[in-house]
N, C-alpha and C positions, 0 to 999 in steps of 0.2 A: 842257788841250785847245787845239787850234789854232783860234782864233776865226774867222779868215778862211775856213778850210775848213768849219766848221760853217755859216757864212753861205751859202757856195756850195751846200752840201747842202740847206739850207732853201729856197734859191732854186729848185733843181731840183724840190723837192717842190711848190713853189707853181706851177711850170710844168706840173704834172700835172693841174691843174684843168680842168673841163669847157670852159672858154673856149678852151683850146688855145694861143692866142697873146695875148701881153700887152705892154703898153707899159712903159717904165721907171717912169712915174708910178704905174701900177697895182701893179707889183711893190714899189715903194717904200712905198706905202700898206699893202699886204698884210703886208709883213715889218717895217714900222716902222723902215726904214733910210733914210738920205739917198739921194736920186737919184744922187749922185756915186758912192757906194759900190756901189749896184746896177749902175751902168754899168760900173765897173771889173771887177766879178765877171763880168758878162755878156761883156765883151770877152775875158776870160781863158778862159771856157768856150767861146766861139766859136772860139778858136784850135785847140781840140781837137775841134771838131764835137759837143760835148755840147749846145750850144745853137746855133741858127741864127737869123739876122736877115733879115727881109723888107725889102729896101732900098726898096721902094715904100711899104709901110705903116709901116715902122719898128717893127714888132712882133716880139717874140721868141718862139720855141717850142723844144721839145726837139729835139735833133739826132740824126743817124743813128748817131753813135758809141754811143749808148745802146742801139741795137738789138742790136749784137753782144754787148754786156755782158748784156743781158736774155736773149738766145739762149743764151749760155754758162751763165748761171745756171739757166735752164730745163733745159738738157741735163744739168747736174750733178744737179738735183733728180730727173730721170727716172732717171739712173744710180743714185742712192741707193736709189730705190724698187725698181728691177729687180734690184739686186745682193743685196738682203737674203736671199732664199731660198737663193741660191748661197753666200753667206758662212756661213749657218747650216749648210748641207750640208757645207761644208769644215771648219768647226769640229767638227761631229759626227763626221766621218770620221777626223779627225786627233787629236781630243781637245785641240787647241790653239786659241788665239785666232787668228781669221782677220781679215785687213785688206784694205781696198780703198784704193788711193792714187791721187791724180791729181797732175799737174804744175801748179805755180803759179810761173811764171817760172823761176828757177833752183833751185827747191826742190820737194820732194815733200810732199804733205799727206795725212794720213789722213782720208778722206772718210767711211768707214763701217767698222764693226767688229762682229764676232760673237764672244762669249766662249765658249771651250771649257770642258769640265767639270773639267779638272785644276786642283787648288788651287795648285800651284806654277806661277807665271806669270812671263813676261818682259814687263815693262811698256813699252808704247809708247802715248803718249796720243792720244786722238781729237782731231783738229784741230791736231795738233802738226806743225810744219814743220821739215824738216832738208834740207841740201843733197842734190842728186840722186845724188851718188856715195856716200851714206851708207846702207849696208845693202842687202840683196838686193832687196827689193820696190821701193825707190826707184830703185835702179840700173837696173831694167828700164825705167823711164820715160825714163832717159837713153839707154839703148842703142838705142832706136828713133827717136831724133831725127835731123834732117837733118845732113849734114856741116857745113853753115854754123852750125847751132846748136851742135854739138859744139865747133867751133873757138872760138866765142864763150864757151862754158862753160869750156873749159880756160884761156882767158885770164883768166877771172874766178872761177876755182875757189876756194871758201872752204877754210880749213884744216879738217881733219877734227875735229869737236867732241869726240870721245871719246879721241883720242890712241892708240886701240888699233890703228889701221891707218894706216900711212903710205903714201899712194898718190901716185905720180908720174903726170903726164899719159900717159907711155908705158905704164905698167902698167895704168892705167885704160882706155886704148883697147884693150888686149889683152883685158881683162875684158869690155868691151862687145861686142867681136867674138865672143867665146865665147858670150855670152848670146844674141846674134842667131842664131848657128849652132845652138845647142842648144834655143832657145826657153824657157829657164829660167835663173834666177839663183840662185846659192848664196852665202851669206856665213857665215863662221865666226869668232865673237868679233871681228867687224869693227866693229860698232857698239855692242854690249852684251856684256860679258864672259861667257864660257861660254854663249853663245847661238848658235843656228843660225837663219838666215833663208832662206826659200825663196820665190821670187816668179816670176810668169809674166805675159805681156802679155795685155791684153783689147782686142779689136778691135771696131770698129763696122761698120755696114753699108757705109760708104765704104772699108773696108779699112784705115783709119787706127787707130793705137793710141789708145784712149780712157782707159785706166787700167791699173793693175797690181793683181794679187790675190796673196795669199800668207799665210804663217804665220811666226810667230817662236816658237821653242821652246827650252827648256833643252837644251844639248848632250847631257846624260845620257839624254834620251828619244829621241835621233835616231841610234841606232847600228844597224849591220847591215841586215837586210832591212827593218826598220821605216823606215829612212831612204829606201829606194827606194820604199816605199809612200807616204811623205809627198810625195815628188817627183811621183809619179803622181797623187795626189789634188789637188795644186796645179794641175798641168797640165790635169787633167780639169775642174776648176772654172773655169779660165780659158776653156776651150773652151765650157763650158756658158753662161757669162755672155756670151761673144762671140756665141754663137748667139741668145741672148735679145735682143741688141742688133742683130740682123739680119745678122751676119757669116756668110759661107759660105766654107769652105775653097777655095782656088784649085785 
């Protein structure tokens, strides 16, 4: 473990106390650390607005940067709660495992999952992060980002972890344009051998994309008319969840 990071987190916990504002001496006593160490940690946290100092009283308190983090955490908790009935609906309709994913930096994270009844499954782990250009459901998260974000992403694009799909920036941009045009993303053996991924965007009340929802299934179960039904079920589920989050079609 990184000792300095643990100390910084302990300090933030101490600043949550009912007193609200603390001196270096008080924090030093509470954490049993030298005042010089407390001061260095506080100075670092102040540079990122995680802590603010009152120049008149010389007391420290939690800063505004934590508000945005707390708001983001709260919104994701709400999203997890609201999405569960829709994920269950999608897994029941398709017979496949259904996933909800969100963007964390340059990666896509599985936030929630509902397991379908089929015994033969394609495994993608809860809480597992992969680059945004990996697989249909994550690629949706990339498709609806700003041009500035896409430029940054392409400059920092990680190598595809599975080696199953070699994608250049040019081919990726074409894929993303198709996803935006069609409102759905399809991947075939791109991330997992002999698997099909289908994903669609989920929007919030502000019209911004909040997540992506979709399924991953063995290719053997996604042929003919059934494949079209799966696409319809994914898009329908994305619309249902968007509606639950307050989104209305323009």
